[in-house]
N, C-alpha and C positions, 0 to 999 in steps of 0.2 A: 504494500500500500504506500502511495506517495506521501511524503511528509506534509505537503500542502493540503492534502485532503483530510488527514487525521484531525486537524484542528478546526475544521469547518463546523459552525454552529447553525442551528435551524434559523436563527435570527439574521443570518447573512442575507444581504439583499443583492438583487441582480442589477446589472447595468440598466439604467432607465430606458424604457422603450417608449416610442411615440404613442400617444393616445388616439391618433388618427386611425380610423378603421382600415385604411389601406395598408398600414404598416404594423398593426397590432399583432398579427400572426406571421410576421416575417422574421427570419433570422438576421440579426444585425452583427456588427463587430462585437466580438467577445461573447456571443450567445453561448449558452451551455447546453450540451446534448448528452444524455445518458443512454448507453446501450447496455441492456441486460442480456448477457450471453456473448461469449467470444468465439462461437462456432462460425461456420462459413457465412451465414446470413449476417451476423453481427459484424464480423470482420470485413466482409464485402461492403456493407453500408458505411462503416467508419472510413474505409480506404477511399471509396468513391466520393463521399461527402467532402473529406479533407482535400482530396485531389482536385475536385471541382472548385472548392473554395479558394485553394491556392492560385488557381488560374485566374480567378476574378479579383484577387487581392483582398479576400475576406478572412479575418482571423477568427477561428472558432475553437471552443474548448470542448473536446469530446472525451468522456469518461466511459471506458468499457469495463463492466463488472463481470469478472469471470474468476471463480474460485478454483477451478480445475487447472492442473498443469499438464498441457498436452504433450509435454516432453517426457512424461512418465508412461511406461507401458502398463497395460491392463486397465482395470476399471477406474483407477485414479485419473486417467487422462482420456478415457474412451468416450466417444460420442455415439456408440451403438449403431453402427451403419456398416453395410457390406463393403463400401469403399471403392465403387467403380465410378470413374470420371468419364463421361460420355465423349465421343469423338467430337461432337459439336462444341462442347464446352472447352475442350482442350484447344481447339482452333480459336474460339472466341477469346479465351483468356490471353492467347498469344497476341491477338490484335490489340488487346488492352495493355500490352507490355508485361503481362504476367506469365513468365516462362517457368514451368514446373522444373525444379532442379532434379538432377539424376538421383539424388538420395531421397527424394520424396516419392518418386515413381517406383514402387516395389517391383513391378514387372509390366512391360508394355504388352497389351493384348492385341494380337494381329489376326485372331480367328476365334471361332467358338464351335464346340461340338454340340449338336442337338441329339439327345439320347431319348429314345422311346422304347417301349417293350418290343416293337417290331424291327428295331435296328438303330444304328447311329450313323451320322454323317457329319463331316467337317465342313464348316462354312467359312470361307475366307472373307476378310474385310473387303467391301466393295471398292475401297480406294487403294487396296494393296499396300497399305502402310500400317506401321505400329502407332496408332493414334490414341487408342483407348488406354487409360492409365488405371492400374490397380494400386490403391493407396491405403495407408493406415491412417485413421482419424486421430489416434494417439500414436505412441511409438511402438506399436506392436502389442501382441497379446500378453497376458500375465505370464511372468517368468522369462520373457524375451531378454536375451543378453546381447543380441546383435544390434548394438546401438549406432551402427554406421547409418542406419535408415532413420529418416526424419518423419515427423508428423505433418500431415496435410493441413489439419486445423491449426497447428502451431505455426506453420509457414505463413498461412494467411493472416494470422494474428500479428506476426512479426511485420508483415507488410503494412498493416494498419498502424502499428506503433511507429514504424519508420516515417509514415506520413504525419505523425504527431499525436496519435491517439494515446490517452493515458490509461494504462492497464491497472485496474484496482482489484487486488486479491481479496475480495469480500463478497458476501452473498446478500442479495436484497431480500428482506423479510417482510416488508410492508410497503404499500403504495397508497397514496391519498392525493387529494387536491388541496393546494394552498394558494389562495389569491389567483385562481384561474390557471395555475400551472401544476403539472404533476410533481409530486414530492415523494421521495423514496427514503426508506430507512433500512440500514444495513445491519447485519448480525453484529458488526463491530460497534454499533451505536451511533453511527453517523446519520444525520438527517440533512437532506438538501433538496431543493426544488430546482427544476430544469425548464428550459424553454421548449425542449422536445424530449420525449421519452420513447426510445425504440426498444421493443420487446422482441428478442431474437433467441428464444429458448425452444427446446424441443418439446414434443407432446408428452414426453415422459417426465418433464420437469414439474415439481410441485409449485414452482413460481406462478404457473398459470392460475392457480387458485386465488392468488392475490387480486385478480381482476374481476372476480365473479360478483362482487358487491359494489362495484363502482358505477353501476347503472348507466352504461354508455353504449349498450347494444352488442357488445362483443360476446361471442359464444365460441368456445374452443372447437377445433376440427373433430370430425368423426375419425375413429382409428380402428385398426385391426392388429392382432398380435402376430409377431413374426418370431423366427428363431435364427440365431447366428452362433456358429461355433468355429473355433480355430483349431486346426490339427497340425502338429509339428511333423514335417516330413524331411526336413533338411533341404538345403538349397538344391543339391543334386536330385533328391527325391522328388521335389516339386518339378524340376526340369524334365525328369524321365517319365513321370506319371501324368502331369498336367500340361507340361510344356508352356507355350505362350498363348494358350487357349483358355477361354472361359467355357465351362461345361454347363449346359443348361438341360433341364429334364422336364419332359412332358410325359409323366407316367400315370398309369391308371391306378392310382392309390387314393382311396376315399379321403376326402377333406383336404387333399393336397392340390393347390392350384398351380404352383410353380416352384422350382428349386434351381439353385445354381451352385457350382463350386468354382471359386475364383483363386488363381495362383497369386501368392504374394510372398516374395522373398523366400523364406524357409518354411512358410506355412500355407495351408490350403484353407480357405474360408468357405464354410458351408452356410448358405442362406436359404431359408424356406418361407414361403407364403402359403397360407391355407386357412381353413376354418377350424377354430378351437385346437390350435396346435398343442399337443401334449406329448408326453414321453413315448406313448404308443405310436403316434404318428411319426415322430422323429426316428424311432427304431425301424419302423416299416420302410422308411426311405433309405436309411443307412444300410439296411440289410438287402435292399433290392439288388439283383445281379448287375444291373446297368451302373449302379453306384460303386459296388464293391470292385468291379474290374478296373476302376480308375485308380484305386489306392493300392499300395504294395500288399503282397500276400500276407505279411505279418502285421498288417494294420489293425489296431484295436479301436473300434468305434466308441468305446466307453472312456477313452483317454483323450478328451478334448482339452487343449491347453487353456482355453478361455471360452465361456459361453454365456449367452444372455437371451432373454425373450422380450425385446423392446416392443413398444407399440408404434405403429406407422400411420402417418396421415393418409386417409383415403377419401376424405371429403373436406371442402374448404371451411375455414372458420367463418362465422357470420360477422360481418362488419368489422374487418381487421384494421380499423382506424377510428380515431376520434380527434377531438381538439388536442393538438400538441402530442399526439400519441399514434404509433403505428406498429403493427405486428408483422414480423417477417419470418420467412422460412417455414418450418414445419408447424409452428403455432399460428400461421396465417394461411396461405394458399401454397401448396406444393404440387409436384407432379405425381400422378398416380403410379405407384409401384417403382418407377424408374426415374433416374436423373434428378433426385431431390436437390443435389448440390447445384445443378444447373438452374433449377427453379429459384433457389436461394440467391443466386447471382442476379437473375432477371428482376426479381421483386426488390432486392436490396438496392440495385442501381436505380430502379424507377422511384423508390422512396427517397433516395438521396437527391436525385434530380428535382423531384417535387419540392422537397423541403428547402433546397437552396434557391431555386429559381421561381417557384410558384408561391410557396408559403407552407405553414404548418397547421392550418385550420382544417376542420373536418371536411369542409367543401373542397379545399385544395387537394386533399388526399383522395376524395371521391372522384374528382374530375381528372386527376393526372396520375394517381397511383393505382386506383382500383381497376382501370382498363387493362393493365398488365395482369393483375390477378384474375380478372374475368376471362381473359384469353386462356389462361391456364385452366380455369374452372370449366370452360366450355370444351376445351380439348380433352380434359379428363372424362367428360361425359361420353365422348366418342371412344376413348380408351376403354371405358367400362363395357361398351357395346362389343368392342373387338375381343376383350377377354371373355365375354359371355359366349361369343361365337366359337372362340378357341376351345373353351371348356366343353361345348357340345361336340365339336369335331373330335376332341380328345377322347370322348367316350366310345367312338366307333372305330373299330380296327381297320376297316377299309379306308377311311379318310386318313388315318395315321399313316397307313402304307402309301397312300397317294401323295401325301405331303413329302414323305421321305424319298419316294421315287422322283418327284419333281425337283427337289433340291439336289439330289444326287446327280441327275442329268445336267442341271444348270451349272454345277461346278466345273464342267468341261467346256463351258461357253464363256464368251467375253462378259465383262462386268455388267453392261447395260442390259444384257439378256437374262441376268439372274434375278428374275422378278420375285419369286417366292423367297429366295435367299435374302434379297434386300429387305423385303417386308419383315422377315423373321429377325434379321440383324438389327433393324431399327426398333422392333418391338422389345427385344431382349436387352439392348444396350441403351435405349433412350436417346438415340442420336437424331431422331426426327420427330416432329409433332405427330400425335395419334391421327389427326385429321389427314395429314399427308399420307400416312401409312394406309389408312382406310381407303382413300380414293385410288391408291395404287392397286388395291385388290379388286377394284371395279374396272380396271383396264381390260379391254377385250382380249388382248394377248395373254394376260394373266389368267383370266377365267377359262380361256380355251385350253391353255396348257394344263391347268389343274383338272379340268373335266376329262382331258385326254388321259392324264395319269390315273384318274379314278376309273375310267373305262378299262384301262389295261389291267387294273387290279381285279375287276369283276369279270373280265373276259374268261369264260369257262374253260377254253382250250389253251389258255396261256400256260407255257411251261414255267413252273414256279422256280424262281431264282431269288436269292436274297439281294438286298441292296448292296451289301458289302461285296458280293461276287461280281455284280455289274460294274461297281466302281473300280 
């Protein structure tokens, strides 16, 4: 905690603001902004706000409240996330001047394997490049001693601090209004009001309960339970068993919607989405032959290095903004199932631009911040439809075989002709909006190719061969 913050009293006053309506909700010289949460959405907001303010010659004071140390391995620094950075976000951050250092990217993902009970197929990246990044949100799982690797969240927070953000190792325990401004109280006993309060915590954080009684219309997002577990295989073990591929699974296991195994440094990260995930469902997945063949013969599924069952945002928060207040990332509006960090980037930048150039009133956020959130919300509605269709196709053996056959054939063609492969790539990696993915499935050539693959599977006189044999 910085020494200048320790001695602040609640009686401290802000720099005077104009009483004129046109400037009452504007950020002025030396305005104070509090960011609760130093994860991606909070760090992105602080970084972009200070970067934009520097360009226009405005000096702002930004306090980021984060009690975790992302440089610690295990739960002490973990943000409970699978840790895949989409191809689109990697490119977008590069245009912003944010290049991910080699020690942050645990392993570049250049392909993924689609595993089903009817077979498996490898799908190469449409761009033929290693663009997707597998990262750790902290510094690896519990017990990790390979400290040459860095934390993605820690890296973003360092960028925000480099721009001038003040990191405060303290936890916010109360929020109230004081003279029309949000006022916070920390566990360390500090009380201070701000010109703008940015809430950038996850849906698993107890901090969200602080806003239930403020009567401002905010309602937390809908969530679902997930499962994440890290397995130590060693660097060579990861390379020989998983390689540079993400492994995705569409298996006929009750209550399981989707699962993936992601290579990271010396560990394999298992991520599961489904309905009422419990120990029985986890063991059903880990004992499936398609899963077991990926791991070494002596692998013990009971010896996970680190595991958790966090909740994930699956529906947007109601009214994630108010006078001098805005909610970002998972506690606001995120992306359905995929690319949550990309959604944090988009909403954080939109909020920073609104606060600096438009204002911090409820109307300003509604007019200039909410459209970005609404775009994600509408796209998620299409995503739910796609996952519903996939769920139905997943139940039918013939359609699973048709999908596998179509993808296998496509891998021998040029990139633009890999229509099913591109759809699945963007669905599983989050590299394109769901709307774009959906309309690609309506292309006549896509539908023709899929129907042909389906017809081949039901043709009664077809000589039965496996996809692996054909490939």
